[in-house]
N, C-alpha and C positions, 0 to 999 in steps of 0.2 A: 301452909301459906310459904310458895317458894321468893325468898328474897335479892334481890340483885344488889351483890357489890355497890357500883353507885347506891343502895336505899338502903342498904350498910350500912355505907361511913356517914351517907347523907344525918341514920337513927342516931348516931354514935354524939355526930356535933352536935345535933340538936339535943339531947339531954342539955345541955352546957349555954343555954340558949340562953339567959340570964347573964353569964358574963359578955356576950356579945357583946352585949350597950358597953358597958366597959366599956371593952376592950377600941367596936367605934366612938365613943368620945372621946377617948387617949386621943384617936387616931387625929380623928380630929379636928382638939386641938394643939396638938403636936407638927398638921397642916399649917394648922392657920399661922403659928411662931414662927414655918415657913417662914412661910408668905409672908412676917413681915421683917423677913431676913434679906427678901428679893428690892427691900425699900434702907437699906443702910446695905450692900454686898455693892464694890463698884465692880458692870457687867465685865466679865477678860478675863478679871482672878480665879484662880485659883480653889477659892473661897467658895466664886459663883456657880462653877463651876461644879462641886457637893454641891452648894442649895443644889440648882436646879436638878442633878441627883439622887434627893435626900426626897423631891416633894414628890416625884418621877416613883419611885418605888415608895408614901406611901400614900398613895392615891393609887396603887396598886391594889394592891393593903384596902386598903375601906370601901374598896368596890367588887374585892373579895368579901368579907368582911357582916361591911353595909350590903351585900343579896345575897349573902347566906346570912342573914340577921333576917331579913323582905322575909327570905323564903321559908326562916322556920317558927314567925311567928305566924304566915300569916297561911300555914297548914295548920290544922283543927285536930291534930294529931296531940294525943299523950305521955310524956318518950320519962319508962321507969327514968 
């Protein structure tokens, strides 16, 4: 069976899907701590700007790895 490059990459990533749960949990925890930062950092300061950029970056990573985790667990393939 001929497999596409995207399928090959997904298969390689899904072999490590058990680690994605830990990574997604850690990302969620750090994102929660970033949210607490919004409560204590004054808006308009450089620290607030860095906190916003941190929250955006963490959110993107959480969406990507969360989606990949859901995809890997929903596909009922056995990965070597």
